[in-house]
mmJSON file of the N, C-alpha and C atoms, coordinates in Angstrom:
{"data_MODEL":{"atom_site":{
"group_PDB":["ATOM","ATOM","ATOM","ATOM","ATOM","ATOM","ATOM","ATOM","ATOM","ATOM","ATOM","ATOM","ATOM","ATOM","ATOM","ATOM","ATOM","ATOM","ATOM","ATOM","ATOM","ATOM","ATOM","ATOM","ATOM","ATOM","ATOM","ATOM","ATOM","ATOM","ATOM","ATOM","ATOM","ATOM","ATOM","ATOM","ATOM","ATOM","ATOM","ATOM","ATOM","ATOM","ATOM","ATOM","ATOM","ATOM","ATOM","ATOM","ATOM","ATOM","ATOM","ATOM","ATOM","ATOM","ATOM","ATOM","ATOM","ATOM","ATOM","ATOM","ATOM","ATOM","ATOM","ATOM","ATOM","ATOM","ATOM","ATOM","ATOM","ATOM","ATOM","ATOM","ATOM","ATOM","ATOM","ATOM","ATOM","ATOM","ATOM","ATOM","ATOM","ATOM","ATOM","ATOM","ATOM","ATOM","ATOM","ATOM","ATOM","ATOM","ATOM","ATOM","ATOM","ATOM","ATOM","ATOM","ATOM","ATOM","ATOM","ATOM","ATOM","ATOM","ATOM","ATOM","ATOM","ATOM","ATOM","ATOM","ATOM","ATOM","ATOM","ATOM","ATOM","ATOM","ATOM","ATOM","ATOM","ATOM","ATOM","ATOM","ATOM","ATOM","ATOM","ATOM","ATOM","ATOM","ATOM","ATOM","ATOM","ATOM","ATOM","ATOM","ATOM","ATOM","ATOM","ATOM","ATOM","ATOM","ATOM","ATOM","ATOM","ATOM","ATOM","ATOM","ATOM","ATOM","ATOM","ATOM","ATOM","ATOM","ATOM","ATOM","ATOM"],
"id":[1,2,3,4,5,6,7,8,9,10,11,12,13,14,15,16,17,18,19,20,21,22,23,24,25,26,27,28,29,30,31,32,33,34,35,36,37,38,39,40,41,42,43,44,45,46,47,48,49,50,51,52,53,54,55,56,57,58,59,60,61,62,63,64,65,66,67,68,69,70,71,72,73,74,75,76,77,78,79,80,81,82,83,84,85,86,87,88,89,90,91,92,93,94,95,96,97,98,99,100,101,102,103,104,105,106,107,108,109,110,111,112,113,114,115,116,117,118,119,120,121,122,123,124,125,126,127,128,129,130,131,132,133,134,135,136,137,138,139,140,141,142,143,144,145,146,147,148,149,150,151,152,153],
"type_symbol":["N","C","C","N","C","C","N","C","C","N","C","C","N","C","C","N","C","C","N","C","C","N","C","C","N","C","C","N","C","C","N","C","C","N","C","C","N","C","C","N","C","C","N","C","C","N","C","C","N","C","C","N","C","C","N","C","C","N","C","C","N","C","C","N","C","C","N","C","C","N","C","C","N","C","C","N","C","C","N","C","C","N","C","C","N","C","C","N","C","C","N","C","C","N","C","C","N","C","C","N","C","C","N","C","C","N","C","C","N","C","C","N","C","C","N","C","C","N","C","C","N","C","C","N","C","C","N","C","C","N","C","C","N","C","C","N","C","C","N","C","C","N","C","C","N","C","C","N","C","C","N","C","C"],
"label_atom_id":["N","CA","C","N","CA","C","N","CA","C","N","CA","C","N","CA","C","N","CA","C","N","CA","C","N","CA","C","N","CA","C","N","CA","C","N","CA","C","N","CA","C","N","CA","C","N","CA","C","N","CA","C","N","CA","C","N","CA","C","N","CA","C","N","CA","C","N","CA","C","N","CA","C","N","CA","C","N","CA","C","N","CA","C","N","CA","C","N","CA","C","N","CA","C","N","CA","C","N","CA","C","N","CA","C","N","CA","C","N","CA","C","N","CA","C","N","CA","C","N","CA","C","N","CA","C","N","CA","C","N","CA","C","N","CA","C","N","CA","C","N","CA","C","N","CA","C","N","CA","C","N","CA","C","N","CA","C","N","CA","C","N","CA","C","N","CA","C","N","CA","C","N","CA","C","N","CA","C"],
"label_alt_id":[null,null,null,null,null,null,null,null,null,null,null,null,null,null,null,null,null,null,null,null,null,null,null,null,null,null,null,null,null,null,null,null,null,null,null,null,null,null,null,null,null,null,null,null,null,null,null,null,null,null,null,null,null,null,null,null,null,null,null,null,null,null,null,null,null,null,null,null,null,null,null,null,null,null,null,null,null,null,null,null,null,null,null,null,null,null,null,null,null,null,null,null,null,null,null,null,null,null,null,null,null,null,null,null,null,null,null,null,null,null,null,null,null,null,null,null,null,null,null,null,null,null,null,null,null,null,null,null,null,null,null,null,null,null,null,null,null,null,null,null,null,null,null,null,null,null,null,null,null,null,null,null,null],
"label_comp_id":["UNK","UNK","UNK","UNK","UNK","UNK","UNK","UNK","UNK","UNK","UNK","UNK","UNK","UNK","UNK","UNK","UNK","UNK","UNK","UNK","UNK","UNK","UNK","UNK","UNK","UNK","UNK","UNK","UNK","UNK","UNK","UNK","UNK","UNK","UNK","UNK","UNK","UNK","UNK","UNK","UNK","UNK","UNK","UNK","UNK","UNK","UNK","UNK","UNK","UNK","UNK","UNK","UNK","UNK","UNK","UNK","UNK","UNK","UNK","UNK","UNK","UNK","UNK","UNK","UNK","UNK","UNK","UNK","UNK","UNK","UNK","UNK","UNK","UNK","UNK","UNK","UNK","UNK","UNK","UNK","UNK","UNK","UNK","UNK","UNK","UNK","UNK","UNK","UNK","UNK","UNK","UNK","UNK","UNK","UNK","UNK","UNK","UNK","UNK","UNK","UNK","UNK","UNK","UNK","UNK","UNK","UNK","UNK","UNK","UNK","UNK","UNK","UNK","UNK","UNK","UNK","UNK","UNK","UNK","UNK","UNK","UNK","UNK","UNK","UNK","UNK","UNK","UNK","UNK","UNK","UNK","UNK","UNK","UNK","UNK","UNK","UNK","UNK","UNK","UNK","UNK","UNK","UNK","UNK","UNK","UNK","UNK","UNK","UNK","UNK","UNK","UNK","UNK"],
"label_asym_id":["A","A","A","A","A","A","A","A","A","A","A","A","A","A","A","A","A","A","A","A","A","A","A","A","A","A","A","A","A","A","A","A","A","A","A","A","A","A","A","A","A","A","A","A","A","A","A","A","A","A","A","A","A","A","A","A","A","A","A","A","A","A","A","A","A","A","A","A","A","A","A","A","A","A","A","A","A","A","A","A","A","A","A","A","A","A","A","A","A","A","A","A","A","A","A","A","A","A","A","A","A","A","A","A","A","A","A","A","A","A","A","A","A","A","A","A","A","A","A","A","A","A","A","A","A","A","A","A","A","A","A","A","A","A","A","A","A","A","A","A","A","A","A","A","A","A","A","A","A","A","A","A","A"],
"label_entity_id":["1","1","1","1","1","1","1","1","1","1","1","1","1","1","1","1","1","1","1","1","1","1","1","1","1","1","1","1","1","1","1","1","1","1","1","1","1","1","1","1","1","1","1","1","1","1","1","1","1","1","1","1","1","1","1","1","1","1","1","1","1","1","1","1","1","1","1","1","1","1","1","1","1","1","1","1","1","1","1","1","1","1","1","1","1","1","1","1","1","1","1","1","1","1","1","1","1","1","1","1","1","1","1","1","1","1","1","1","1","1","1","1","1","1","1","1","1","1","1","1","1","1","1","1","1","1","1","1","1","1","1","1","1","1","1","1","1","1","1","1","1","1","1","1","1","1","1","1","1","1","1","1","1"],
"label_seq_id":[1,1,1,2,2,2,3,3,3,4,4,4,5,5,5,6,6,6,7,7,7,8,8,8,9,9,9,10,10,10,11,11,11,12,12,12,13,13,13,14,14,14,15,15,15,16,16,16,17,17,17,18,18,18,19,19,19,20,20,20,21,21,21,22,22,22,23,23,23,24,24,24,25,25,25,26,26,26,27,27,27,28,28,28,29,29,29,30,30,30,31,31,31,32,32,32,33,33,33,34,34,34,35,35,35,36,36,36,37,37,37,38,38,38,39,39,39,40,40,40,41,41,41,42,42,42,43,43,43,44,44,44,45,45,45,46,46,46,47,47,47,48,48,48,49,49,49,50,50,50,51,51,51],
"pdbx_PDB_ins_code":[null,null,null,null,null,null,null,null,null,null,null,null,null,null,null,null,null,null,null,null,null,null,null,null,null,null,null,null,null,null,null,null,null,null,null,null,null,null,null,null,null,null,null,null,null,null,null,null,null,null,null,null,null,null,null,null,null,null,null,null,null,null,null,null,null,null,null,null,null,null,null,null,null,null,null,null,null,null,null,null,null,null,null,null,null,null,null,null,null,null,null,null,null,null,null,null,null,null,null,null,null,null,null,null,null,null,null,null,null,null,null,null,null,null,null,null,null,null,null,null,null,null,null,null,null,null,null,null,null,null,null,null,null,null,null,null,null,null,null,null,null,null,null,null,null,null,null,null,null,null,null,null,null],
"Cartn_x":[-4.022,-5.146,-6.339,-6.878,-8.013,-9.297,-10.162,-11.471,-12.356,-13.317,-14.221,-15.667,-16.543,-17.964,-18.783,-19.924,-20.9,-22.145,-22.521,-23.656,-24.794,-25.931,-27.117,-27.824,-28.402,-29.056,-28.048,-26.918,-25.818,-26.099,-27.159,-27.483,-28.62,-29.177,-30.243,-29.685,-30.573,-30.164,-29.204,-29.574,-28.713,-27.507,-27.731,-26.649,-25.511,-25.817,-24.752,-23.967,-24.65,-23.945,-23.059,-23.523,-22.709,-21.495,-21.712,-20.611,-19.556,-19.979,-19.034,-18.208,-18.845,-18.12,-17.121,-17.522,-16.616,-15.416,-15.662,-14.572,-13.618,-14.16,-13.319,-12.432,-12.874,-12.097,-11.277,-11.1,-10.261,-10.772,-12.059,-12.642,-12.761,-12.668,-12.972,-14.472,-15.203,-16.661,-17.193,-18.119,-18.902,-20.344,-21.003,-22.366,-23.329,-24.425,-25.487,-26.462,-26.881,-27.845,-28.834,-29.976,-30.989,-30.64,-31.175,-30.884,-31.285,-32.372,-32.859,-32.3,-31.348,-30.794,-29.983,-30.002,-29.171,-27.766,-26.806,-25.442,-24.499,-25.014,-24.15,-23.287,-23.807,-23.036,-22.057,-22.539,-21.7,-20.572,-20.755,-19.7,-18.48,-18.613,-17.488,-16.606,-17.036,-16.318,-15.605,-14.535,-13.819,-14.56,-15.654,-16.549,-16.792,-16.877,-17.262,-18.782,-19.391,-20.848,-21.326,-22.414,-23.023,-24.503,-25.02,-26.444,-27.22],
"Cartn_y":[-9.476,-8.936,-9.883,-10.314,-11.242,-10.506,-11.213,-10.661,-10.8,-9.898,-9.976,-9.932,-10.545,-10.588,-10.406,-9.75,-9.602,-10.347,-11.381,-12.225,-11.993,-11.537,-11.422,-12.77,-13.127,-14.435,-15.564,-15.349,-16.309,-17.655,-17.761,-19.042,-19.763,-19.149,-19.787,-20.828,-21.531,-22.611,-22.117,-21.073,-20.549,-19.848,-19.06,-18.298,-19.158,-20.24,-21.079,-21.777,-22.172,-22.801,-21.798,-20.562,-19.512,-19.219,-19.11,-18.854,-19.956,-21.21,-22.33,-22.241,-21.911,-21.811,-20.658,-19.536,-18.391,-18.694,-19.322,-19.686,-20.662,-21.622,-22.58,-21.891,-20.736,-19.984,-18.87,-18.967,-18.039,-16.6,-16.422,-15.099,-14.819,-13.549,-13.109,-12.829,-13.567,-13.486,-12.921,-11.981,-11.483,-11.869,-12.495,-12.977,-12.345,-11.843,-11.28,-12.39,-12.409,-13.418,-12.793,-13.443,-12.99,-13.514,-12.87,-13.249,-14.687,-15.161,-16.507,-17.572,-17.234,-18.189,-19.294,-20.461,-21.587,-21.362,-21.126,-20.799,-21.996,-23.179,-24.345,-24.657,-24.501,-24.808,-23.697,-22.47,-21.362,-21.05,-21.364,-21.111,-21.994,-23.049,-23.937,-23.373,-22.291,-21.703,-20.424,-20.065,-18.822,-17.607,-17.25,-16.197,-15.207,-13.925,-12.906,-12.826,-12.949,-12.92,-11.565,-11.079,-9.813,-10.061,-9.578,-9.767,-8.532],
"Cartn_z":[-1.699,-0.946,-1.098,0.017,0.01,-0.369,-1.051,-1.377,-0.151,-0.025,1.117,0.637,1.43,1.102,2.367,2.214,3.288,2.839,3.582,3.205,4.187,3.67,4.518,4.51,5.629,5.717,5.712,6.339,6.316,6.955,7.741,8.367,7.656,6.629,5.862,4.898,4.193,3.293,2.21,1.512,0.45,1.054,2.102,2.717,3.227,3.938,4.497,3.393,2.319,1.205,0.472,0.341,-0.257,0.618,1.92,2.852,2.752,2.726,2.623,1.351,0.228,-1.037,-1.011,-0.451,-0.371,0.523,1.66,2.573,1.888,1.147,0.42,-0.606,-1.105,-2.096,-1.451,-0.126,0.646,0.699,0.659,0.844,2.338,2.723,4.084,4.115,4.944,4.932,6.243,6.113,7.229,6.939,7.91,7.703,8.699,8.176,8.996,9.369,10.643,11.089,12.058,12.201,13.16,14.55,15.56,16.947,17.249,16.668,16.962,16.016,15.18,14.217,14.886,14.276,14.713,14.155,15.027,14.608,14.639,14.915,15.103,13.881,12.684,11.473,11.136,11.146,10.698,11.68,12.97,13.955,13.739,12.961,12.664,11.553,10.932,9.804,10.239,9.538,9.863,9.298,9.956,9.482,10.612,10.277,11.243,11.237,12.411,12.52,13.025,12.416,12.804,13.027,14.145,14.45,14.08],
"occupancy":[1.0,1.0,1.0,1.0,1.0,1.0,1.0,1.0,1.0,1.0,1.0,1.0,1.0,1.0,1.0,1.0,1.0,1.0,1.0,1.0,1.0,1.0,1.0,1.0,1.0,1.0,1.0,1.0,1.0,1.0,1.0,1.0,1.0,1.0,1.0,1.0,1.0,1.0,1.0,1.0,1.0,1.0,1.0,1.0,1.0,1.0,1.0,1.0,1.0,1.0,1.0,1.0,1.0,1.0,1.0,1.0,1.0,1.0,1.0,1.0,1.0,1.0,1.0,1.0,1.0,1.0,1.0,1.0,1.0,1.0,1.0,1.0,1.0,1.0,1.0,1.0,1.0,1.0,1.0,1.0,1.0,1.0,1.0,1.0,1.0,1.0,1.0,1.0,1.0,1.0,1.0,1.0,1.0,1.0,1.0,1.0,1.0,1.0,1.0,1.0,1.0,1.0,1.0,1.0,1.0,1.0,1.0,1.0,1.0,1.0,1.0,1.0,1.0,1.0,1.0,1.0,1.0,1.0,1.0,1.0,1.0,1.0,1.0,1.0,1.0,1.0,1.0,1.0,1.0,1.0,1.0,1.0,1.0,1.0,1.0,1.0,1.0,1.0,1.0,1.0,1.0,1.0,1.0,1.0,1.0,1.0,1.0,1.0,1.0,1.0,1.0,1.0,1.0],
"B_iso_or_equiv":[0.0,0.0,0.0,0.0,0.0,0.0,0.0,0.0,0.0,0.0,0.0,0.0,0.0,0.0,0.0,0.0,0.0,0.0,0.0,0.0,0.0,0.0,0.0,0.0,0.0,0.0,0.0,0.0,0.0,0.0,0.0,0.0,0.0,0.0,0.0,0.0,0.0,0.0,0.0,0.0,0.0,0.0,0.0,0.0,0.0,0.0,0.0,0.0,0.0,0.0,0.0,0.0,0.0,0.0,0.0,0.0,0.0,0.0,0.0,0.0,0.0,0.0,0.0,0.0,0.0,0.0,0.0,0.0,0.0,0.0,0.0,0.0,0.0,0.0,0.0,0.0,0.0,0.0,0.0,0.0,0.0,0.0,0.0,0.0,0.0,0.0,0.0,0.0,0.0,0.0,0.0,0.0,0.0,0.0,0.0,0.0,0.0,0.0,0.0,0.0,0.0,0.0,0.0,0.0,0.0,0.0,0.0,0.0,0.0,0.0,0.0,0.0,0.0,0.0,0.0,0.0,0.0,0.0,0.0,0.0,0.0,0.0,0.0,0.0,0.0,0.0,0.0,0.0,0.0,0.0,0.0,0.0,0.0,0.0,0.0,0.0,0.0,0.0,0.0,0.0,0.0,0.0,0.0,0.0,0.0,0.0,0.0,0.0,0.0,0.0,0.0,0.0,0.0],
"pdbx_formal_charge":[null,null,null,null,null,null,null,null,null,null,null,null,null,null,null,null,null,null,null,null,null,null,null,null,null,null,null,null,null,null,null,null,null,null,null,null,null,null,null,null,null,null,null,null,null,null,null,null,null,null,null,null,null,null,null,null,null,null,null,null,null,null,null,null,null,null,null,null,null,null,null,null,null,null,null,null,null,null,null,null,null,null,null,null,null,null,null,null,null,null,null,null,null,null,null,null,null,null,null,null,null,null,null,null,null,null,null,null,null,null,null,null,null,null,null,null,null,null,null,null,null,null,null,null,null,null,null,null,null,null,null,null,null,null,null,null,null,null,null,null,null,null,null,null,null,null,null,null,null,null,null,null,null],
"auth_seq_id":[1,1,1,2,2,2,3,3,3,4,4,4,5,5,5,6,6,6,7,7,7,8,8,8,9,9,9,10,10,10,11,11,11,12,12,12,13,13,13,14,14,14,15,15,15,16,16,16,17,17,17,18,18,18,19,19,19,20,20,20,21,21,21,22,22,22,23,23,23,24,24,24,25,25,25,26,26,26,27,27,27,28,28,28,29,29,29,30,30,30,31,31,31,32,32,32,33,33,33,34,34,34,35,35,35,36,36,36,37,37,37,38,38,38,39,39,39,40,40,40,41,41,41,42,42,42,43,43,43,44,44,44,45,45,45,46,46,46,47,47,47,48,48,48,49,49,49,50,50,50,51,51,51],
"auth_comp_id":["UNK","UNK","UNK","UNK","UNK","UNK","UNK","UNK","UNK","UNK","UNK","UNK","UNK","UNK","UNK","UNK","UNK","UNK","UNK","UNK","UNK","UNK","UNK","UNK","UNK","UNK","UNK","UNK","UNK","UNK","UNK","UNK","UNK","UNK","UNK","UNK","UNK","UNK","UNK","UNK","UNK","UNK","UNK","UNK","UNK","UNK","UNK","UNK","UNK","UNK","UNK","UNK","UNK","UNK","UNK","UNK","UNK","UNK","UNK","UNK","UNK","UNK","UNK","UNK","UNK","UNK","UNK","UNK","UNK","UNK","UNK","UNK","UNK","UNK","UNK","UNK","UNK","UNK","UNK","UNK","UNK","UNK","UNK","UNK","UNK","UNK","UNK","UNK","UNK","UNK","UNK","UNK","UNK","UNK","UNK","UNK","UNK","UNK","UNK","UNK","UNK","UNK","UNK","UNK","UNK","UNK","UNK","UNK","UNK","UNK","UNK","UNK","UNK","UNK","UNK","UNK","UNK","UNK","UNK","UNK","UNK","UNK","UNK","UNK","UNK","UNK","UNK","UNK","UNK","UNK","UNK","UNK","UNK","UNK","UNK","UNK","UNK","UNK","UNK","UNK","UNK","UNK","UNK","UNK","UNK","UNK","UNK","UNK","UNK","UNK","UNK","UNK","UNK"],
"auth_asym_id":["A","A","A","A","A","A","A","A","A","A","A","A","A","A","A","A","A","A","A","A","A","A","A","A","A","A","A","A","A","A","A","A","A","A","A","A","A","A","A","A","A","A","A","A","A","A","A","A","A","A","A","A","A","A","A","A","A","A","A","A","A","A","A","A","A","A","A","A","A","A","A","A","A","A","A","A","A","A","A","A","A","A","A","A","A","A","A","A","A","A","A","A","A","A","A","A","A","A","A","A","A","A","A","A","A","A","A","A","A","A","A","A","A","A","A","A","A","A","A","A","A","A","A","A","A","A","A","A","A","A","A","A","A","A","A","A","A","A","A","A","A","A","A","A","A","A","A","A","A","A","A","A","A"],
"auth_atom_id":["N","CA","C","N","CA","C","N","CA","C","N","CA","C","N","CA","C","N","CA","C","N","CA","C","N","CA","C","N","CA","C","N","CA","C","N","CA","C","N","CA","C","N","CA","C","N","CA","C","N","CA","C","N","CA","C","N","CA","C","N","CA","C","N","CA","C","N","CA","C","N","CA","C","N","CA","C","N","CA","C","N","CA","C","N","CA","C","N","CA","C","N","CA","C","N","CA","C","N","CA","C","N","CA","C","N","CA","C","N","CA","C","N","CA","C","N","CA","C","N","CA","C","N","CA","C","N","CA","C","N","CA","C","N","CA","C","N","CA","C","N","CA","C","N","CA","C","N","CA","C","N","CA","C","N","CA","C","N","CA","C","N","CA","C","N","CA","C","N","CA","C","N","CA","C","N","CA","C"],
"pdbx_PDB_model_num":[1,1,1,1,1,1,1,1,1,1,1,1,1,1,1,1,1,1,1,1,1,1,1,1,1,1,1,1,1,1,1,1,1,1,1,1,1,1,1,1,1,1,1,1,1,1,1,1,1,1,1,1,1,1,1,1,1,1,1,1,1,1,1,1,1,1,1,1,1,1,1,1,1,1,1,1,1,1,1,1,1,1,1,1,1,1,1,1,1,1,1,1,1,1,1,1,1,1,1,1,1,1,1,1,1,1,1,1,1,1,1,1,1,1,1,1,1,1,1,1,1,1,1,1,1,1,1,1,1,1,1,1,1,1,1,1,1,1,1,1,1,1,1,1,1,1,1,1,1,1,1,1,1]
}}}
């Protein structure tokens, strides 16, 4: 069973680095982002995005 995480601020400096580390460790990640956030980096990762 895979571990899962919900990251608030997933597109921010700390959030994106946390998301990358979790994905590298095979976690299922859901990331919360604001409507005006730049999603270019996080969209390249296998992450579920929530606005």
